C-alpha positions in Angstrom: -113.5 31.8 6.4 -111.8 35.4 6.6 -115.1 37.0 8.2 -115.3 34.8 10.9 -111.8 34.8 11.3 -112.0 38.9 11.7 -114.8 38.6 14.0 -112.8 36.5 16.4 -109.9 39.0 16.2 -112.6 41.4 17.0 -113.0 40.0 20.1 -109.3 40.4 21.2 -108.1 37.2 20.4 -105.1 36.1 17.9 -106.4 33.4 15.5 -105.5 30.6 13.3 -107.9 29.4 10.8 -107.7 26.3 9.3 -109.9 25.2 6.1 -110.8 21.5 6.5 -112.9 21.5 3.5 -111.3 18.7 1.8 -111.6 16.5 4.8 -115.5 17.2 4.9 -115.7 16.3 1.1 -113.9 13.1 2.0 -116.1 12.4 4.9 -119.4 13.5 2.8 -118.3 11.3 0.1 -117.7 8.3 2.2 -121.3 8.7 3.8 -122.6 8.7 0.8 -120.7 5.0 -0.5 -121.5 3.6 3.2 -125.2 4.9 3.1 -125.9 3.3 0.0 -124.6 0.3 1.2 -127.6 0.1 3.8 -130.2 1.7 2.0 -132.2 -1.5 2.1 -131.7 -1.8 5.9 -132.6 1.9 6.5 -135.7 1.4 4.0 -137.2 -1.2 6.3 -137.6 1.5 8.9 -137.8 4.8 7.3 -139.2 5.8 3.8 -137.7 6.3 0.3 -138.2 10.2 0.9 -136.2 9.9 4.2 -133.3 8.5 2.4 -133.5 10.6 -0.5 -133.8 13.9 1.6 -130.4 12.3 3.3 -128.8 11.9 0.2 -129.7 14.9 -1.5 -128.7 16.8 1.5 -125.2 15.5 1.5 -125.1 16.0 -2.4 -125.9 19.5 -2.4 -123.4 20.0 0.3 -120.8 18.4 -2.2 -121.9 21.0 -4.9 -121.6 24.1 -2.8 -118.0 22.8 -1.6 -116.9 22.7 -4.8 -118.1 25.9 -5.9 -116.5 27.2 -2.4 -119.8 28.7 -1.1 -119.3 26.5 1.7 -116.5 25.5 3.7 -115.6 23.7 6.8 -113.4 25.5 9.0 -111.4 25.2 12.0 -110.9 28.1 14.1 -108.6 28.4 17.1 -108.6 31.6 19.3 -105.6 32.4 21.5 -105.6 35.3 24.3 -102.5 36.8 25.6 -102.1 36.4 29.6 
């Protein structure tokens, strides 16, 4: 996050960086729970591999967030007048 904030600062902006990773984790967790509820409906038009690819993708994001190697951030850049 700091690296991106410094990049924005280097472009001449004052920057406010907010770490929204916990929100991302909450959303991924909710999506996993909801997706499991509609699995049978999803499988009517998609393969089991498609389903597993989506679930596995979300789960690996949760692992990376827990490890600190993936973050969900908001950057706001401000330019003085």
